[in-house]
N, C-alpha and C positions, 0 to 999 in steps of 0.2 A: 202076720204082720212083721214078725222078726225077720223073715227072709227078705221082705221088701226093704226094710231098713238096711240090711246088709248090702242089697243091690244098690241102694242109693249111696251108701258109704263108699262102695267101690267106684262110683262115678264122681262123687264129690271129692274124694281124696286126690285123685289125679288132677282135677281142675284146681283144687286148693293149692296143691304143690306147684302146678303150672302158674297159678296166680301169684304165689309167693315168689317163684323164680322171676316172673316178669316184673313184679313189684321190686324185688331185690335188685334185678338188673337195672330197672329205671332209677332206683335210689342210688345205686353205684354210679350210674351215668350222671345223675344230678350231682352227686358228691364230687365226681371227677370234674364236672363243669364248674362247680363252686370252687373247688381247689384251684383250677386253672385261672378262674377269675380272681381269686384271692392272690395268686401268684402274680398275675398281671398288675393288680392294684399294688401289691407289695413292691414290684419292680418299679412301677410308675412313681410310687411314693418315695422309694429310695432315690430314684433319679431326681425327683423334685427336691428332696431334702439335700441331695448333693449339690444341685443347682443353687438352692438358697444358701447353703453353706459357702459355696464358692463366691456367690454375690456378697455375702456378709464379709468374707475374707477380703474381697476387692474393696468394699467400702472401708473396712478397717485400714487396709494398706493405703488407700487414697487419703484418708483422714491423717494418717501418719506422715504423709508427704507434706501436708500443710502444717502439721505440728512441728515437723523438723524445720520447715521454712521459717515459721514464726520464731522458733528457738534460735535459729541462725541469725535472723535479723536482730533479735533482742540482744544477742551476745556478740554481734558484729563478726560472725564467723563466715567469711566469704566462701570458703571451700564447702562448708555444709550447705550454705544457701544455694550455691551452684549445683550441688549434688541433687537438688530437687528439680532442676531444670533439664529438659531433654537437650543433650549436646548437639543434636541435629536441628534444633529450633533455629529459625533464621534470626531470632532476637538474642541468641545465647551470648555472643560477645558483647553486644550493646548492653544487655542486662548486667553482665559482669562489671563493665566499666561504670555504669550508673550506680550500681549497688556499692561499689568501692568508693565512689565520690560521696554518696550519702553517708557512709560510715565515717569518712574523713571529715565531713562537715557537721554532722549532727549526732546527738545521742537521742534516739527515739524509742518509744515503747509501742510495740505492736501487739494487738490482741484480736483473735477471731471471735466475733460475736455470734455469727450464724454460719452454718455449714450445711449446704443443701445439694444433694445429688440430683441433677436434672436428667441425665442420661447415663446409662452404663452398659457396656458390653464386655466381652472377654478381654479386649485390648484397647478400648477407648472409652473415655468418660468426659462428661461436662459437669462442672461443679460451680455453684454460685456461692461466693464467700462475701460475708459482710465483715469488714475489718475496721477497727479503730486504730488510728495512729496519733500519738501525742508526743510533743517535744519534751524532752527532759533537759537538754541543753543545746546550745548552738545559736546561730543567727535566726532572724525572723522565720517563722514557720507557722502555718495554719493547721492546728489540730483538726482532724477530719475523720469522718466515717465514710468509707467507700464500699461500693458494691461492685463486684467483678464476676464475670463468667470466665472460668478457666477450663481449657481443654487439656486433658491428660492422655498420654499414650503409655501402654505397657510395652516396655522394650527390655529384652534380656531378663524377663521376670520381675522387673521393677517399674512401678508407676512413676512417671515424671511429667512435669508441667511443660506443655508445648507452646501454649499461648495464653494470654490474658487480655480480655476485652473489658474495659472500664464501662460500667453501666451508669454509675452516678457517684458524685462526691458531695457530701454535705459538710460544710465547715462549721466547727464548733466554737470558734472565737473570731 
């Protein structure tokens, strides 16, 4: 019986070793596949995080344009107001003249009530703004809440307003 067990052991051992080698090879192959998949997921996640971070940066930069614009209007700083407008906009000079006329005629208080990104890409965005404007002093003026859609373009690394479309005006008085 003992001889028979030795015979079996001779045959079992090589098969066991072969089985272990095949299993080890398969496990290594599976591990390599999992590592490659993890690397792909990691790269995709990194790219997604970078894209989200870039979009968050764009949203923050666009919001800053409107904050600067409101600050400029409230302090009647024409240069700051115009720095938020794209110099290549067809309405640039007309906007400058109208803004100066408003500054000369009224003292108004401007406030953004709602800021909503409608579309955004690397260099173009559409933003809906709800804004309240109230007279502090000056001739007759109707306080109002207006809603506008603003198109912005990124030029030379800075977001600027290209155009504004008025959606609605509700008079408060």
